[in-house]
C-alpha positions in Angstrom: 5.6 15.3 -10.4 5.6 12.4 -12.8 6.7 11.8 -16.4 3.4 13.1 -17.8 3.7 16.3 -15.8 7.3 16.9 -17.0 6.3 16.3 -20.6 3.4 18.8 -20.2 5.8 21.3 -18.7 8.3 21.0 -21.5 5.5 21.3 -24.1 4.2 24.4 -22.4 7.7 26.0 -22.5 8.0 25.0 -26.2 4.6 26.6 -27.0 5.5 29.7 -25.0 2.6 29.1 -22.6 4.9 29.3 -19.6 8.0 31.5 -19.1 11.4 29.7 -18.8 12.0 31.2 -15.4 8.7 29.9 -14.1 9.5 26.5 -15.4 12.9 26.6 -13.7 11.2 27.4 -10.4 9.1 24.2 -10.8 12.2 22.1 -11.8 14.3 23.4 -8.8 12.0 21.4 -6.4 12.1 18.3 -8.6 14.7 16.3 -6.7 13.3 16.9 -3.2 11.8 19.5 -0.9 13.7 20.4 2.3 11.4 20.9 5.2 14.2 20.9 7.9 13.0 17.8 9.6 12.3 15.9 6.3 13.3 15.8 2.7 10.2 15.1 0.5 11.2 13.0 -2.4 9.4 14.7 -5.3 11.4 12.6 -7.8 10.2 9.2 -6.6 7.2 8.7 -8.9 9.4 9.4 -11.9 11.9 6.8 -10.7 9.7 4.0 -9.4 6.2 4.8 -10.6 4.6 5.7 -7.2 4.9 8.9 -5.1 6.4 8.8 -1.6 4.2 7.3 1.2 4.1 8.7 4.8 4.9 6.3 7.6 3.4 8.1 10.6 4.8 6.2 13.6 7.6 8.2 15.2 6.6 11.5 13.6 4.9 14.3 15.4 1.4 15.5 14.4 2.8 18.8 13.2 5.5 17.1 11.1 2.9 15.0 9.4 0.7 18.0 8.8 3.6 19.9 7.2 4.5 17.0 5.0 0.9 16.5 3.8 0.5 20.3 3.2 3.5 20.3 0.9 2.5 17.0 -0.9 -1.0 18.4 -1.6 0.6 21.2 -3.7 1.9 18.4 -6.1 -1.6 17.0 -6.8 -0.5 13.5 -6.1 -2.6 10.9 -4.4 -1.4 10.7 -0.7 -1.2 7.7 1.5 -0.2 7.8 5.2 0.1 4.5 7.1 0.1 3.7 10.8 -1.9 6.8 11.6 -4.1 7.3 14.7 -7.3 9.3 15.2 -5.4 12.4 16.5 -3.3 12.4 13.3 -6.4 12.1 11.2 -8.2 15.0 12.9 -5.1 17.2 12.3 -4.9 16.2 8.7 -8.7 16.7 8.2 -8.3 20.3 9.5 -6.2 21.1 6.4 -7.8 18.7 4.0 -11.5 17.8 4.3 -11.2 15.2 1.5 -8.9 13.1 3.7 -10.4 9.6 4.5 -9.5 7.5 7.5 -9.6 3.7 7.7 -9.6 3.2 11.5 -9.0 -0.5 11.3 -6.2 -0.3 8.8 -4.9 2.9 10.4 -4.4 4.6 7.0 -5.2 8.1 5.7 -5.8 8.5 2.0 -6.3 11.7 0.0 -7.4 11.2 -3.6 -6.1 14.1 -5.7 -6.1 12.2 -9.0 -8.9 10.0 -10.3 -7.4 6.7 -11.6 -9.3 4.0 -13.5 -8.7 0.9 -11.5 -7.0 -2.0 -13.3 -9.2 -4.6 -15.0 -7.1 -7.4 -13.4 -7.2 -7.5 -9.6 -5.3 -8.3 -6.5 -6.9 -10.9 -4.1 -6.3 -10.4 -0.4 -6.9 -13.6 1.5 -7.0 -13.6 5.3 -6.9 -16.5 7.7 -9.0 -14.9 10.4 -11.0 -11.9 11.4 -8.2 -10.9 13.8 -6.0 -10.3 10.8 -8.3 -7.6 9.4 -6.2 -4.6 10.4 -3.4 -5.9 8.1 -5.9 -6.7 5.4 -7.3 -3.2 5.5 -3.8 -1.6 5.3 -3.0 -3.7 2.3 -6.4 -3.0 0.6 -6.1 0.8 1.1 -2.6 0.7 -0.3 -3.5 -1.3 -3.3 -6.5 0.9 -4.1 -4.8 4.2 -3.8 -2.1 2.8 -6.2 -4.9 2.2 -8.7 -5.7 -1.5 -8.4 -8.9 -3.4 -8.2 -9.1 -5.4 -5.0 -11.1 -8.5 -4.0 -11.1 -9.6 -0.3 -11.6 -13.2 0.8 -11.9 -13.0 4.5 -11.7 -15.6 7.3 -10.8 -18.7 5.3 -8.0 -20.1 7.6 -6.9 -23.7 7.7 -9.1 -24.6 10.8 -12.0 -24.5 8.4 -10.5 -25.1 5.0 -13.8 -25.7 3.3 -14.3 -21.9 3.4 -11.2 -21.5 1.3 -12.3 -24.0 -1.3 -15.7 -22.2 -1.5 -13.9 -19.0 -2.6 -11.1 -20.6 -4.7 -12.4 -19.2 -8.1 -12.0 -15.6 -6.9 -8.5 -16.3 -5.6 -7.4 -18.1 -8.8 -8.8 -15.2 -10.9 -6.4 -12.7 -9.4 -3.2 -11.5 -11.0 -1.4 -11.4 -7.7 -2.5 -12.8 -4.3 -1.7 -11.5 -0.8 -2.2 -14.0 1.9 -2.5 -12.7 5.5 -2.2 -15.1 8.4 -1.1 -15.2 12.0 -1.0 -18.2 14.5 1.2 -20.7 12.6 0.8 -19.0 9.2 -0.1 -22.2 7.3 -2.6 -20.5 4.9 0.1 -19.2 2.6 1.4 -22.7 1.9 -2.1 -24.1 1.3 -2.9 -21.3 -1.2 0.5 -21.8 -2.8 -0.4 -25.4 -3.6 -3.7 -24.4 -5.3 -2.9 -21.5 -7.6 -0.6 -20.5 -10.5 -0.2 -16.8 -9.5 2.5 -15.1 -7.4 1.7 -15.1 -3.7 2.9 -12.5 -1.2 2.6 -13.8 2.3 2.1 -11.5 5.3 2.7 -13.0 8.7 0.7 -11.2 11.4 1.4 -10.7 15.1 -1.9 -12.5 16.0 -1.4 -15.6 18.2 -0.7 -16.9 21.7 2.6 -16.8 23.4 4.6 -19.2 21.2 3.6 -17.2 18.2 6.3 -14.7 19.5 4.5 -11.7 18.0 4.3 -13.1 14.5 7.8 -14.7 14.4 6.5 -18.2 14.2 4.2 -17.3 11.3 7.1 -15.5 9.6 9.3 -18.6 9.9 6.5 -20.9 8.7 6.0 -18.8 5.6 9.7 -18.5 4.9 9.9 -22.3 5.1 6.9 -22.9 2.9 7.1 -26.1 0.8 4.9 -24.5 -1.8 6.7 -22.7 -4.6 5.8 -19.2 -5.6 5.4 -17.8 -2.1 7.3 -14.7 -1.2 7.2 -13.2 2.3 7.2 -9.6 3.7 7.8 -8.5 7.2 5.4 -9.1 10.1 2.1 -7.0 9.8 3.5 -5.3 6.7 0.3 -5.0 4.7 1.6 -1.9 2.9 4.7 -3.7 1.6 2.7 -6.6 0.4 0.3 -4.4 -1.5 3.0 -2.3 -3.0 4.7 -5.3 -4.5 1.4 -6.8 -5.6 0.6 -3.5 -7.4 3.8 -3.7 -9.3 3.0 -7.3 -10.4 -0.6 -6.4 -11.2 0.5 -3.6 -13.5 3.2 -5.5 -15.4 
């Protein structure tokens, strides 16, 4: 439930279109819904602007199904991250509209049609190996109502590819830069644009990459101003923040 829904509910009570007791039943579930193994935060969209997102790793298939079944009653758009094929098949058995991005490992259910923003988020990736993180970020940004432009495979080993796409990057309101190996792309882009950059280090790289740690440290130590950094492989977190920026 969001602010529009609450306003509509109160208006319906005022106009005698819904009984007070029926409205009270709706309001009783407003803070959260107790499922025994989870407490679904129904109040989150009112507080922060976006509904709760389901992180699938560590949850059983049945738990995820139960969470989604309840969330579907609220007519919110639903996003589940880090989902595998088994989870998707289970979700599709209760919702044929569910869509799976196998590369980004996301499940999306579009219950509300939103007009995408005129401004857009650019997602810039260093290499094809970073695409799983790019897809997680793109699916997150789009289900949150943003227009997205992807600029793929423009890492520093062939920097002319970046310059060939610089107008698209500069035209964005917020930029997500996804890179593994040494993570240098975020600094390079930071020196070329006047927009906020959210850097995502990925776990792509040989041994001394330490599962993304070297890219993370490179991005944290960027000499370019305007670069903020999220956790390793956290495309969701980057897109969430970029969405807030894009809608300011």
